[in-house]
C-alpha positions in Angstrom: -14.9 19.7 -36.5 -15.4 16.1 -37.7 -18.9 15.1 -38.7 -18.6 11.7 -37.1 -21.7 10.6 -35.1 -19.6 9.7 -32.1 -17.9 13.0 -31.9 -19.3 15.5 -29.4 -20.7 18.7 -31.0 -21.8 22.0 -29.4 -25.4 21.0 -29.9 -24.8 17.8 -27.8 -23.8 19.8 -24.7 -26.8 20.0 -22.3 -27.3 21.1 -18.8 -24.0 22.9 -18.4 -23.6 24.4 -14.9 -23.9 28.1 -14.5 -20.4 29.5 -14.3 -21.3 31.2 -11.1 -22.0 27.8 -9.5 -19.0 26.1 -11.1 -17.0 25.9 -7.9 -19.9 24.0 -6.2 -20.7 21.8 -9.1 -17.3 20.4 -10.0 -15.2 18.3 -7.6 -11.8 19.7 -8.8 -10.6 23.3 -9.1 -10.4 24.4 -12.7 -6.7 25.1 -12.5 -6.0 21.5 -11.4 -8.1 20.1 -14.3 -6.3 22.3 -16.8 -2.9 21.3 -15.4 -3.8 17.6 -15.6 -5.1 18.0 -19.2 -2.0 19.9 -20.4 0.2 17.3 -18.7 -1.6 14.3 -20.2 -1.5 15.9 -23.7 2.2 16.8 -23.4 3.0 13.2 -22.3 1.3 11.9 -25.5 3.1 14.5 -27.7 6.4 13.6 -26.1 5.8 10.0 -27.0 5.0 11.1 -30.5 8.4 12.9 -30.7 10.1 9.7 -29.5 8.4 7.7 -32.2 9.7 10.1 -34.8 13.2 9.7 -33.3 12.9 5.9 -33.5 11.9 6.2 -37.2 15.2 8.0 -37.8 17.1 5.4 -35.8 15.4 2.7 -37.8 16.5 4.3 -41.1 20.1 4.6 -39.9 20.1 0.9 -38.8 18.8 -0.3 -42.2 21.2 1.9 -44.2 24.2 0.7 -42.2 22.9 -2.9 -41.8 23.3 -2.5 -38.0 21.2 -5.4 -36.6 21.7 -4.3 -33.0 20.5 -0.8 -33.6 17.5 -2.3 -35.5 16.7 -4.6 -32.6 16.7 -1.7 -30.2 14.5 0.5 -32.3 11.9 -2.2 -33.0 12.0 -3.3 -29.3 11.3 0.2 -28.0 8.7 0.7 -30.8 6.9 -2.4 -29.5 7.2 -1.2 -25.9 5.4 2.0 -26.8 2.6 0.1 -28.4 2.3 -2.3 -25.5 2.4 0.4 -22.8 -0.2 2.5 -24.5 -3.7 2.0 -23.1 -7.1 2.9 -24.4 -7.9 4.4 -21.0 -5.3 7.2 -21.3 -6.9 8.4 -24.5 -10.4 8.1 -23.2 -9.4 9.9 -20.0 -8.0 12.8 -22.0 -11.2 12.9 -24.0 -13.2 13.2 -20.8 -11.0 15.9 -19.5 -11.5 17.8 -22.7 -15.3 17.4 -22.2 -15.1 18.8 -18.7 -13.0 21.8 -19.8 -15.5 22.5 -22.5 -18.4 22.4 -20.0 -16.5 24.7 -17.7 -16.4 27.4 -20.3 -12.7 27.3 -21.2 -13.3 27.4 -25.0 -11.2 24.3 -25.5 -13.5 23.1 -28.2 -13.7 26.4 -30.0 -14.2 25.4 -33.6 -12.0 28.3 -34.8 -9.0 26.7 -32.9 -9.4 23.0 -33.7 -8.6 21.0 -36.8 -10.3 17.9 -38.1 -8.0 14.9 -37.5 -7.1 12.7 -40.4 -7.7 9.0 -40.1 -4.7 6.9 -41.1 -5.0 4.1 -43.8 -5.5 0.4 -43.1 -2.6 -1.6 -41.8 -0.6 -3.3 -44.5 0.6 -6.8 -43.4 3.1 -9.3 -44.5 1.2 -12.4 -45.6 1.6 -15.7 -43.9 2.9 -17.4 -47.0 5.8 -14.9 -47.2 6.9 -15.9 -43.7 6.8 -19.6 -44.7 8.7 -19.0 -47.9 11.4 -17.0 -46.1 12.1 -20.0 -43.9 12.6 -22.2 -46.9 14.7 -19.8 -48.8 18.3 -20.9 -49.2 19.8 -17.7 -50.5 19.5 -13.9 -50.2 17.1 -12.3 -52.6 17.8 -8.5 -52.6 14.3 -7.6 -53.7 12.8 -9.3 -50.7 15.2 -7.6 -48.3 14.2 -4.3 -49.9 10.6 -5.2 -49.4 11.2 -5.9 -45.7 13.0 -2.6 -45.3 10.3 -0.7 -47.0 7.7 -2.4 -44.8 9.6 -1.5 -41.7 9.8 2.2 -42.8 6.2 2.3 -43.8 5.1 0.6 -40.5 7.0 3.2 -38.4 5.6 6.1 -40.5 2.1 4.7 -40.2 2.5 4.4 -36.4 3.4 8.1 -36.3 0.2 8.9 -38.3 -2.0 6.9 -36.0 -0.5 8.4 -32.9 -1.0 11.9 -34.3 -4.6 11.1 -35.2 -5.2 9.8 -31.7 -3.9 13.0 -30.1 -5.8 15.2 -32.5 -8.9 13.1 -32.0 -8.9 13.2 -28.2 -8.4 16.9 -28.1 -11.7 17.4 -29.9 -13.5 14.5 -28.2 -13.6 12.3 -31.2 -14.1 8.9 -29.6 -14.6 7.3 -33.0 -11.1 8.3 -33.9 -9.9 6.3 -30.9 -12.0 3.3 -32.0 -10.4 3.5 -35.4 -6.8 4.2 -34.6 -6.0 2.6 -31.2 -6.2 -1.0 -32.4 -3.8 -0.3 -35.2 -0.9 0.4 -32.7 -0.6 -3.3 -31.7 -1.0 -4.4 -35.3 1.8 -2.1 -36.4 4.1 -3.2 -33.7 3.5 -6.9 -34.7 4.3 -6.0 -38.3 7.5 -4.3 -37.3 8.6 -7.4 -35.3 7.7 -9.7 -38.2 9.5 -7.6 -40.8 12.6 -7.2 -38.5 12.8 -11.0 -38.0 12.5 -11.7 -41.8 15.1 -9.0 -42.6 17.5 -10.4 -40.0 17.2 -14.0 -41.3 17.7 -12.8 -44.9 20.7 -10.7 -44.0 22.3 -13.1 -41.5 25.3 -14.0 -43.7 26.2 -10.3 -44.1 25.7 -9.2 -40.5 28.4 -9.1 -37.8 
């Protein structure tokens, strides 16, 4: 378990209802809550698997200099970041809290792992964007830099997404505070790097 102040701990759980009175205390049947919790968690995991697939598509696009494939990968990457809401992560956290209160053992410390926070978001500086507009010829070291930035950005997004899922499943609201804002920043970095790469590679693209 994480030692973050914001994370729920077993000592924080107070006034839990007696299991014999659970049906009267809670508004939803336990089976329905478990089903909703599992469905929400699987939806986030499925998105994580799609992000991994997009990272592979990105690499193929860069290796083959396929601008259309790159456009599609970065566009879908941005859509995932744009469609993700803080509420869906908070909601899953709260469902986890309820399941814990209802005695399901979902927060059993023997079955949970401490989520790992991802690093800070690396950004392309504004002066690089300006310089690229004034550059009259291809410089391979800059193209390589844009490609590395794209790969690192996609990989970082995967890390943040995994940390968010791990965090909500142990009610670590601080992890959501740390990781969720990075999604939009990473999507913006991907768009920025893709634009710079396309401009630099334009003479060599179909």
